[in-house]
C-alpha positions as CSV (number, residue, x, y, z in Angstrom):
1,M,17.3,-3.5,-4.7
2,T,16.3,-5.9,-2.0
3,V,12.7,-6.0,-0.7
4,R,11.9,-7.7,2.5
5,V,8.3,-8.5,3.1
6,I,7.1,-9.5,6.6
7,H,3.7,-10.7,7.7
8,P,3.6,-10.0,11.5
9,G,1.3,-11.8,13.8
10,C,-0.8,-8.7,14.2
11,T,-3.2,-7.0,11.8
12,D,-3.9,-3.7,13.6
13,A,-2.5,-0.6,12.1
14,E,-0.4,0.5,15.1
15,G,0.9,-3.1,15.6
16,L,2.0,-3.2,11.9
17,V,3.9,0.0,12.4
18,R,5.5,-1.3,15.5
19,A,6.4,-4.6,13.7
20,A,8.2,-2.6,11.0
21,M,10.0,-0.6,13.7
22,A,11.2,-3.9,15.2
23,M,13.1,-4.7,11.9
24,Y,15.7,-2.0,12.5
25,E,17.5,0.2,15.0
26,T,18.5,3.8,14.2
27,D,22.2,4.4,14.4
28,R,23.7,7.7,15.5
29,D,23.6,9.1,11.9
30,G,19.9,8.4,11.6
31,N,20.3,5.4,9.4
32,R,18.0,2.4,9.9
33,Q,20.3,-0.5,10.5
34,A,18.7,-3.9,9.7
35,L,18.1,-6.3,12.6
36,G,17.6,-10.0,12.3
37,N,18.7,-12.8,10.0
38,L,18.1,-11.8,6.3
39,G,19.4,-15.1,4.9
40,N,21.7,-14.7,2.0
41,R,21.0,-11.0,1.7
42,E,23.6,-8.7,3.1
43,V,21.3,-5.8,3.9
44,Q,22.8,-3.4,6.4
45,F,20.4,-0.4,6.2
46,Y,16.9,0.2,5.0
47,D,16.5,3.2,2.7
48,H,12.7,2.9,2.9
49,V,10.3,1.2,5.3
50,W,6.7,0.8,4.2
51,V,3.7,-0.4,6.1
52,L,0.5,-1.3,4.1
53,F,-3.0,-1.4,5.6
54,D,-6.6,-0.8,5.0
55,T,-8.2,2.2,6.9
56,D,-11.7,0.9,7.4
57,V,-11.1,-1.1,10.6
58,P,-8.5,1.1,12.2
59,E,-10.7,4.2,11.6
60,R,-13.6,2.5,13.4
61,Q,-11.4,1.3,16.2
62,G,-9.8,4.8,16.7
63,Q,-6.4,3.4,15.8
64,L,-5.8,5.2,12.5
65,G,-4.6,8.5,13.9
66,P,-2.1,7.0,16.4
67,A,-0.7,4.6,13.8
68,M,-0.3,7.4,11.3
69,E,1.4,9.6,13.9
70,L,3.8,6.9,15.0
71,A,4.7,6.2,11.4
72,R,5.3,9.9,10.8
73,Q,7.6,10.1,13.9
74,E,9.6,7.1,12.6
75,N,9.6,8.3,9.0
76,I,7.9,5.1,7.9
77,H,5.9,5.4,4.7
78,I,2.3,4.3,4.9
79,G,0.5,2.7,1.9
80,H,-3.1,2.9,3.1
81,S,-6.2,2.2,1.2
82,T,-9.8,3.2,1.9
83,P,-11.8,1.2,2.5
84,C,-9.3,-1.5,1.5
85,A,-6.5,-2.6,-0.8
86,E,-9.0,-3.7,-3.4
87,M,-9.3,0.0,-4.3
88,W,-5.8,-0.2,-5.8
89,L,-6.9,-3.3,-7.8
90,L,-10.0,-1.5,-9.0
91,L,-8.1,1.5,-10.3
92,H,-6.4,-0.9,-12.8
93,F,-9.7,-1.3,-14.5
94,R,-11.6,2.1,-14.1
95,D,-11.4,5.7,-13.2
96,R,-12.9,7.1,-10.0
97,P,-14.7,4.1,-8.7
98,G,-16.8,6.1,-6.2
99,P,-17.1,5.5,-2.4
100,M,-17.3,2.0,-1.2
101,R,-19.3,1.0,1.9
102,D,-16.8,-1.6,2.9
103,S,-14.3,-4.2,1.7
104,T,-17.1,-6.6,0.6
105,A,-18.4,-3.9,-1.8
106,A,-14.9,-3.2,-3.1
107,E,-14.3,-6.9,-3.7
108,A,-17.6,-7.2,-5.6
109,S,-16.5,-4.2,-7.7
110,V,-13.2,-5.9,-8.5
111,S,-15.1,-9.0,-9.6
112,A,-17.4,-7.0,-11.8
113,A,-14.6,-4.9,-13.4
114,W,-12.4,-8.0,-13.9
115,G,-15.2,-10.2,-15.2
116,Q,-14.3,-13.1,-12.9
117,R,-14.9,-13.9,-9.3
118,Y,-12.4,-12.1,-7.1
119,E,-11.4,-13.5,-3.7
120,K,-8.4,-12.9,-1.5
121,S,-6.2,-15.8,-2.3
122,A,-2.8,-16.3,-4.0
123,G,-4.4,-18.4,-6.7
124,T,-6.9,-15.7,-7.6
125,F,-4.1,-13.1,-7.6
126,L,-2.0,-15.1,-10.0
127,K,-4.9,-15.1,-12.5
128,L,-5.7,-11.5,-11.8
129,W,-2.1,-10.4,-12.4
130,A,-2.4,-10.9,-16.1
131,S,-5.1,-8.2,-16.2
132,L,-3.3,-5.9,-13.7
133,R,0.2,-5.9,-15.1
134,P,-0.5,-4.0,-18.4
135,N,-2.6,-1.4,-16.5
136,I,-0.1,-0.4,-13.7
137,S,0.7,3.0,-15.2
138,Q,-3.0,3.7,-15.6
139,A,-3.7,2.7,-12.0
140,V,-0.9,5.0,-10.8
141,T,-2.3,7.9,-12.8
142,R,-5.8,7.2,-11.6
143,S,-4.6,7.1,-8.0
144,D,-3.1,10.5,-8.5
145,K,-6.4,11.8,-9.9
146,V,-8.4,10.4,-7.0
147,R,-6.0,12.0,-4.5
148,D,-6.2,15.3,-6.4
149,F,-10.0,15.1,-6.4
150,H,-10.0,14.7,-2.6
151,T,-7.5,17.4,-2.1
152,K,-9.5,19.9,-4.1
153,A,-12.8,18.8,-2.4
154,D,-11.1,19.1,1.0
155,T,-12.3,15.6,1.8
156,K,-11.9,14.5,5.5
157,F,-9.3,11.8,6.0
158,P,-9.5,8.9,5.3
159,C,-10.8,9.7,1.9
160,N,-13.2,7.2,0.4
161,P,-12.2,5.8,-2.0
162,S,-8.5,6.3,-2.0
163,T,-5.2,4.5,-2.0
164,Q,-1.5,5.3,-1.4
165,L,-0.3,2.0,-2.9
166,D,0.7,3.9,-6.1
167,L,3.3,5.7,-4.0
168,L,4.9,2.4,-3.1
169,V,4.9,1.3,-6.8
170,R,6.5,4.7,-7.7
171,A,9.2,4.2,-5.1
172,L,10.0,0.7,-6.3
173,N,9.9,1.7,-9.9
174,A,12.4,4.5,-9.2
175,T,15.0,2.1,-7.8
176,V,15.4,-0.1,-10.9
177,Q,17.4,0.7,-14.0
178,P,15.5,2.9,-16.4
179,H,15.1,0.2,-19.1
180,L,13.3,-2.0,-16.5
181,R,10.9,0.6,-15.2
182,I,7.2,-0.1,-15.7
183,I,6.1,3.5,-15.2
184,P,7.5,6.1,-17.6
């Protein structure tokens, strides 16, 4: 498996989907043929293309629907979180965290659950990883439960709180040899 992560110059949801689309062209058989220099990796086709983003800002700006529709048309997987990606982190620590006003509230909840000050930085994430790693399976299960709750409650999209990042983790997990999988 080869994973290519890009950080485009944009942060808007539709722009992120378009940046993902710029990584490939579709051949006559419907395969996504990789474009651009991939260094020493000989990737010819992308089996999966994922775009990750928070829903709070795109929803307020009226971009969420168009971004989701464009991704659907292109068969691009979306890993969205409401209100933000910190919901995924929080699910490593607790069940059903309840609605969050915004990303600041979610970040404060991660700090409280972790017992240390959380901030969006590589240094903080490296420290946080030791607490996240052993709880990945629980976070995946909890994400499923949150999604099931919203489905049964017929909650209006985007559901607060929610995350689809577990679906990316499941997809990655499924690509590795069984003895290396972190989710049973």
